[in-house]
N, CA, C and O of each residue as an XYZ file, in Angstrom:
500
protein
N      21.292     -9.915     58.601
C      20.940     -9.358     59.876
C      20.124    -10.399     60.626
O      19.236    -11.041     60.066
N      20.446    -10.550     61.904
C      19.827    -11.615     62.672
C      19.462    -11.131     64.069
O      20.179    -10.339     64.680
N      18.321    -11.631     64.562
C      17.895    -11.408     65.941
C      17.309    -12.700     66.479
O      16.672    -13.456     65.746
N      17.528    -12.947     67.757
C      17.018    -14.165     68.393
C      15.757    -13.842     69.191
O      15.695    -12.865     69.937
N      14.749    -14.708     69.005
C      13.475    -14.552     69.692
C      13.123    -15.811     70.460
O      13.583    -16.907     70.138
N      12.295    -15.632     71.486
C      11.813    -16.732     72.302
C      10.288    -16.653     72.361
O       9.711    -15.571     72.476
N       9.655    -17.810     72.281
C       8.214    -17.911     72.470
C       7.974    -19.059     73.441
O       8.520    -20.150     73.274
N       7.154    -18.805     74.453
C       6.878    -19.814     75.471
C       5.386    -19.928     75.696
O       4.650    -18.949     75.572
N       4.947    -21.121     76.026
C       3.540    -21.341     76.335
C       3.018    -22.546     75.579
O       3.778    -23.438     75.201
N       1.713    -22.561     75.364
C       1.073    -23.645     74.612
C       1.104    -23.265     73.126
O       0.065    -23.038     72.506
N       2.300    -23.204     72.582
C       2.492    -22.661     71.231
C       2.197    -23.667     70.127
O       2.049    -23.278     68.969
N       2.108    -24.939     70.456
C       1.799    -25.931     69.419
C       0.297    -26.032     69.226
O      -0.203    -25.801     68.126
N      -0.435    -26.378     70.292
C      -1.879    -26.581     70.164
C      -2.646    -25.296     69.884
O      -3.770    -25.351     69.387
N      -2.067    -24.146     70.191
C      -2.727    -22.871     69.917
C      -2.483    -22.382     68.497
O      -3.135    -21.441     68.045
N      -1.540    -23.019     67.779
C      -1.216    -22.601     66.417
C      -0.187    -21.487     66.346
O       0.145    -21.024     65.256
N       0.322    -21.051     67.488
C       1.297    -19.953     67.504
C       2.587    -20.354     66.804
O       3.165    -19.558     66.064
N       3.041    -21.574     67.031
C       4.286    -22.038     66.405
C       4.193    -21.947     64.879
O       5.075    -21.382     64.233
N       3.126    -22.503     64.311
C       2.936    -22.439     62.856
C       2.772    -20.993     62.396
O       3.268    -20.619     61.333
N       2.078    -20.181     63.194
C       1.884    -18.775     62.840
C       3.194    -18.010     62.756
O       3.375    -17.175     61.870
N       4.107    -18.292     63.676
C       5.423    -17.629     63.670
C       6.185    -17.985     62.402
O       6.698    -17.109     61.706
N       6.256    -19.285     62.109
C       7.001    -19.728     60.919
C       6.360    -19.215     59.632
O       7.065    -18.792     58.715
N       5.028    -19.250     59.556
C       4.333    -18.746     58.365
C       4.548    -17.249     58.180
O       4.748    -16.785     57.058
N       4.510    -16.492     59.272
C       4.730    -15.048     59.208
C       6.111    -14.732     58.645
O       6.255    -13.883     57.765
N       7.117    -15.418     59.159
C       8.488    -15.190     58.695
C       8.595    -15.509     57.205
O       9.197    -14.745     56.450
N       8.021    -16.625     56.778
C       8.077    -17.014     55.360
C       7.324    -16.018     54.483
O       7.809    -15.650     53.413
N       6.148    -15.578     54.919
C       5.342    -14.623     54.150
C       6.062    -13.293     53.960
O       5.879    -12.620     52.945
N       6.869    -12.921     54.928
C       7.590    -11.652     54.862
C       8.904    -11.774     54.099
O       9.635    -10.792     53.963
N       9.214    -12.980     53.595
C      10.421    -13.175     52.789
C      11.701    -13.251     53.593
O      12.787    -13.039     53.053
N      11.590    -13.549     54.873
C      12.771    -13.666     55.723
C      13.084    -15.145     55.950
O      12.364    -16.024     55.476
N      14.151    -15.399     56.671
C      14.537    -16.756     56.994
C      14.615    -16.951     58.486
O      14.493    -16.001     59.260
N      14.821    -18.202     58.887
C      14.945    -18.492     60.307
C      15.761    -19.757     60.510
O      15.850    -20.615     59.632
N      16.353    -19.845     61.692
C      17.012    -21.050     62.178
C      16.414    -21.338     63.546
O      16.409    -20.471     64.419
N      15.909    -22.550     63.735
C      15.404    -22.928     65.045
C      16.606    -23.335     65.889
O      17.277    -24.324     65.596
N      16.867    -22.568     66.933
C      18.003    -22.793     67.822
C      17.681    -23.931     68.787
O      18.489    -24.840     68.980
N      16.495    -23.874     69.391
C      16.045    -24.959     70.272
C      14.526    -24.964     70.309
O      13.874    -23.935     70.131
N      13.980    -26.151     70.546
C      12.534    -26.296     70.645
C      12.245    -27.382     71.667
O      12.486    -28.564     71.420
N      11.730    -26.974     72.808
C      11.402    -27.898     73.879
C       9.890    -28.042     73.922
O       9.165    -27.075     74.156
N       9.426    -29.268     73.693
C       7.994    -29.527     73.633
C       7.500    -29.973     75.000
O       8.079    -30.867     75.617
N       6.432    -29.350     75.466
C       5.806    -29.772     76.718
C       5.272    -31.191     76.576
O       4.626    -31.508     75.577
N       5.526    -32.039     77.548
C       5.183    -33.465     77.453
C       3.704    -33.758     77.704
O       3.181    -34.767     77.230
N       3.038    -32.886     78.441
C       1.609    -33.086     78.694
C       0.873    -31.776     78.423
O       1.490    -30.746     78.153
N      -0.459    -31.833     78.499
C      -1.250    -30.629     78.209
C      -1.054    -29.523     79.250
O      -1.419    -28.374     79.002
N      -0.490    -29.850     80.398
C      -0.234    -28.809     81.398
C       1.167    -28.219     81.278
O       1.445    -27.160     81.840
N       2.052    -28.899     80.545
C       3.411    -28.385     80.353
C       3.453    -27.452     79.154
O       2.773    -27.676     78.152
N       4.260    -26.405     79.267
C       4.405    -25.469     78.153
C       5.589    -25.854     77.275
O       6.455    -26.631     77.676
N       5.604    -25.300     76.086
C       6.709    -25.493     75.147
C       7.516    -24.216     75.083
O       7.044    -23.148     75.475
N       8.748    -24.331     74.583
C       9.628    -23.160     74.473
C      10.381    -23.218     73.156
O      11.071    -24.196     72.865
N      10.244    -22.163     72.362
C      10.921    -22.035     71.074
C      11.945    -20.924     71.162
O      11.649    -19.827     71.635
N      13.162    -21.217     70.699
C      14.186    -20.183     70.546
C      14.569    -20.201     69.075
O      14.998    -21.227     68.548
N      14.412    -19.066     68.421
C      14.560    -19.006     66.968
C      15.349    -17.763     66.553
O      15.166    -16.682     67.115
N      16.219    -17.930     65.570
C      16.941    -16.797     64.990
C      16.183    -16.320     63.763
O      15.927    -17.099     62.845
N      15.827    -15.055     63.744
C      15.180    -14.421     62.602
C      16.280    -13.840     61.725
O      17.130    -13.092     62.208
N      16.268    -14.177     60.443
C      17.312    -13.731     59.515
C      16.673    -12.874     58.429
O      15.812    -13.343     57.685
N      17.101    -11.609     58.343
C      16.528    -10.651     57.399
C      17.619    -10.038     56.528
O      18.800    -10.049     56.875
N      17.190     -9.504     55.387
C      18.125     -8.885     54.447
C      18.423     -7.427     54.771
O      19.515     -6.935     54.485
N      17.449     -6.730     55.371
C      17.614     -5.295     55.621
C      17.196     -4.959     57.054
O      16.426     -5.697     57.669
N      17.706     -3.843     57.583
C      17.262     -3.401     58.917
C      15.761     -3.120     58.957
O      15.112     -3.371     59.972
N      15.211     -2.603     57.869
C      13.780     -2.298     57.822
C      12.957     -3.582     57.947
O      11.980     -3.631     58.694
N      13.362     -4.618     57.209
C      12.654     -5.894     57.278
C      12.753     -6.473     58.693
O      11.777     -7.004     59.223
N      13.926     -6.367     59.291
C      14.147     -6.883     60.639
C      13.263     -6.155     61.656
O      12.635     -6.794     62.500
N      13.212     -4.837     61.581
C      12.393     -4.053     62.515
C      10.901     -4.318     62.313
O      10.150     -4.412     63.284
N      10.470     -4.437     61.052
C       9.071     -4.707     60.744
C       8.649     -6.069     61.293
O       7.600     -6.196     61.924
N       9.475     -7.080     61.047
C       9.149     -8.418     61.529
C       9.245     -8.519     63.050
O       8.494     -9.273     63.669
N      10.150     -7.779     63.646
C      10.263     -7.773     65.106
C       8.935     -7.340     65.718
O       8.445     -7.976     66.650
N       8.351     -6.267     65.203
C       7.062     -5.788     65.710
C       5.972     -6.843     65.555
O       5.146     -7.027     66.449
N       5.975     -7.530     64.425
C       4.945     -8.540     64.169
C       5.142     -9.775     65.050
O       4.166    -10.378     65.497
N       6.381    -10.149     65.300
C       6.633    -11.301     66.165
C       6.265    -11.002     67.618
O       5.780    -11.877     68.334
N       6.496     -9.767     68.044
C       6.097     -9.367     69.395
C       4.577     -9.467     69.533
O       4.073     -9.864     70.583
N       3.850     -9.110     68.475
C       2.388     -9.228     68.499
C       1.947    -10.690     68.596
O       0.849    -10.977     69.073
N       2.809    -11.622     68.142
C       2.529    -13.061     68.237
C       2.908    -13.626     69.604
O       2.736    -14.820     69.850
N       3.423    -12.777     70.495
C       3.796    -13.219     71.827
C       5.265    -13.566     71.985
O       5.670    -14.066     73.035
N       6.066    -13.312     70.968
C       7.502    -13.561     71.061
C       8.175    -12.403     71.797
O       7.654    -11.289     71.840
N       9.319    -12.685     72.361
C      10.130    -11.607     72.903
C      11.569    -11.825     72.474
O      12.025    -12.952     72.283
N      12.260    -10.720     72.332
C      13.633    -10.778     71.856
C      14.562    -11.201     72.986
O      14.489    -10.688     74.103
N      15.431    -12.145     72.668
C      16.461    -12.536     73.626
C      17.562    -11.500     73.495
O      18.216    -11.407     72.457
N      17.759    -10.740     74.528
C      18.712     -9.632     74.436
C      20.148    -10.109     74.618
O      20.430    -11.075     75.327
N      21.007     -9.416     73.974
C      22.441     -9.694     74.080
C      23.084     -8.612     74.939
O      22.620     -7.472     74.974
N      24.133     -8.976     75.612
C      24.861     -7.995     76.400
C      25.802     -7.188     75.521
O      26.311     -7.681     74.514
N      26.020     -5.967     75.908
C      26.940     -5.108     75.170
C      28.357     -5.680     75.209
O      28.774     -6.255     76.214
N      29.082     -5.519     74.120
C      30.476     -5.959     74.071
C      31.299     -5.167     75.085
O      31.089     -3.968     75.272
N      32.219     -5.843     75.723
C      33.109     -5.200     76.674
C      34.428     -4.927     75.960
O      35.108     -5.857     75.526
N      34.782     -3.671     75.841
C      36.017     -3.287     75.162
C      37.091     -2.990     76.207
O      36.833     -2.346     77.224
N      38.304     -3.477     75.930
C      39.434     -3.223     76.826
C      40.627     -2.771     75.998
O      40.837     -3.270     74.892
N      41.406     -1.837     76.519
C      42.602     -1.415     75.777
C      43.708     -2.466     75.897
O      43.827     -3.155     76.910
N      44.504     -2.567     74.848
C      45.689     -3.423     74.899
C      46.813     -2.620     75.553
O      46.884     -1.400     75.401
N      47.683     -3.310     76.275
C      48.771     -2.612     76.966
C      49.789     -2.020     76.000
O      50.388     -0.982     76.284
N      49.989     -2.681     74.849
C      50.905     -2.175     73.829
C      50.560     -2.828     72.493
O      49.743     -3.747     72.448
N      51.170     -2.365     71.413
C      50.915     -2.920     70.095
C      51.244     -4.407     70.054
O      52.140     -4.879     70.754
N      50.508     -5.132     69.224
C      50.691     -6.572     68.999
C      50.409     -7.401     70.248
O      50.888     -8.529     70.363
N      49.642     -6.855     71.179
C      49.252     -7.570     72.396
C      47.748     -7.471     72.558
O      47.088     -6.642     71.932
N      47.224     -8.333     73.408
C      45.796     -8.316     73.707
C      45.615     -8.505     75.203
O      46.478     -9.085     75.862
N      44.500     -8.023     75.749
C      44.229     -8.272     77.168
C      44.207     -9.780     77.443
O      43.923    -10.575     76.547
N      44.506    -10.163     78.675
C      44.625    -11.577     79.033
C      43.354    -12.372     78.730
O      43.440    -13.529     78.319
N      42.186    -11.776     78.925
C      40.930    -12.498     78.713
C      40.233    -12.090     77.407
O      39.006    -12.008     77.355
N      41.019    -11.835     76.356
C      40.463    -11.373     75.093
C      39.699    -12.486     74.381
O      39.867    -13.669     74.680
N      38.854    -12.077     73.430
C      38.093    -13.020     72.623
C      38.853    -13.283     71.335
O      39.125    -12.362     70.565
N      39.189    -14.531     71.106
C      39.864    -14.927     69.874
C      38.791    -15.306     68.858
O      37.911    -16.109     69.168
N      38.847    -14.752     67.668
C      37.820    -15.016     66.670
C      38.017    -16.384     66.017
O      39.056    -17.029     66.163
N      36.996    -16.791     65.306
C      37.034    -18.033     64.545
C      36.954    -17.685     63.066
O      36.884    -16.513     62.696
N      36.964    -18.704     62.235
C      36.785    -18.443     60.812
C      35.300    -18.397     60.447
O      34.954    -18.266     59.274
N      34.431    -18.504     61.439
C      32.995    -18.356     61.214
C      32.606    -16.889     61.344
O      33.221    -16.127     62.090
N      31.574    -16.515     60.602
C      31.108    -15.132     60.626
C      30.837    -14.714     62.073
O      30.172    -15.431     62.821
N      31.350    -13.565     62.450
C      31.210    -13.062     63.807
C      30.633    -11.650     63.775
O      30.966    -10.844     62.906
N      29.761    -11.373     64.740
C      29.216    -10.035     64.909
C      29.399     -9.623     66.359
O      29.412    -10.468     67.254
N      29.539     -8.321     66.588
C      29.728     -7.779     67.927
C      28.534     -6.883     68.235
O      28.133     -6.068     67.405
N      27.965     -7.037     69.435
C      26.812     -6.244     69.850
C      27.302     -5.018     70.613
O      27.799     -5.127     71.734
N      27.152     -3.839     69.986
C      27.561     -2.563     70.586
C      26.535     -1.494     70.251
O      25.991     -1.463     69.147
N      26.282     -0.634     71.195
C      25.349      0.474     70.987
C      23.990     -0.019     70.495
O      23.364      0.588     69.627
N      23.551     -1.147     71.077
C      22.245     -1.753     70.783
C      22.092     -2.197     69.338
O      20.974     -2.268     68.827
N      23.208     -2.499     68.668
C      23.172     -2.998     67.290
C      24.243     -4.055     67.110
O      25.269     -4.044     67.791
N      23.990     -4.978     66.174
C      24.990     -5.972     65.809
C      25.867     -5.415     64.696
O      25.361     -4.849     63.728
N      27.183     -5.575     64.832
C      28.141     -5.071     63.849
C      28.987     -6.241     63.352
O      29.593     -6.949     64.156
N      29.035     -6.451     62.034
C      29.851     -7.550     61.514
C      31.338     -7.250     61.680
O      31.768     -6.101     61.576
N      32.105     -8.288     61.936
C      33.559     -8.154     62.062
C      34.149     -8.269     60.654
O      33.854     -9.219     59.929
N      34.972     -7.310     60.277
C      35.588     -7.354     58.955
C      36.907     -8.116     59.012
O      37.477     -8.306     60.087
N      37.383     -8.548     57.861
C      38.646     -9.282     57.746
C      38.679    -10.483     58.689
O      39.651    -10.710     59.409
N      37.585    -11.244     58.660
C      37.435    -12.402     59.529
C      38.512    -13.459     59.253
O      38.803    -13.770     58.098
N      39.099    -14.007     60.329
C      40.056    -15.101     60.190
C      40.161    -15.832     61.518
O      39.685    -15.353     62.547
N      40.781    -16.983     61.479
C      40.937    -17.808     62.678
C      41.935    -17.164     63.632
O      42.961    -16.638     63.200
N      41.637    -17.205     64.929
C      42.520    -16.725     65.995
C      42.939    -15.271     65.815
O      44.082    -14.912     66.098
N      42.038    -14.453     65.357
C      42.329    -13.027     65.233
C      41.859    -12.292     66.479
O      41.292    -12.890     67.393
N      42.101    -11.011     66.499
C      41.657    -10.148     67.572
C      40.777     -9.074     66.960
O      41.124     -8.483     65.938
N      39.639     -8.824     67.589
C      38.736     -7.788     67.105
C      39.231     -6.450     67.640
O      39.399     -6.273     68.847
N      39.462     -5.514     66.730
C      39.964     -4.195     67.107
C      38.888     -3.163     66.769
O      38.326     -3.158     65.674
N      38.619     -2.291     67.745
C      37.643     -1.230     67.543
C      38.346      0.088     67.438
O      37.699      1.121     67.265
């Protein structure tokens, strides 16, 4: 289970950056740093975009609350747009073709893993 968070401000010199990473490690979760832009001077702010990776929904929700207390905010995803196919074995003209990489779809305010993942497939709901 994964959620993306953003933290902006003087997160290096204030210790917030280290606090975020330490919190995630202490809670037994993982993370991937998506991007990290460091402010070049003391007046410039830094920006961290990080994926929080958890084993359970409970761990994810618990850590989300703690990261918000650290000044992070969740980068929200847009709801998946579902379209009917005109007939069997067809897809809408602007359909999303899957990859062989793990894919999840954001629907009803939750991420749902795609089953039977394969290259150039079509996600059917």
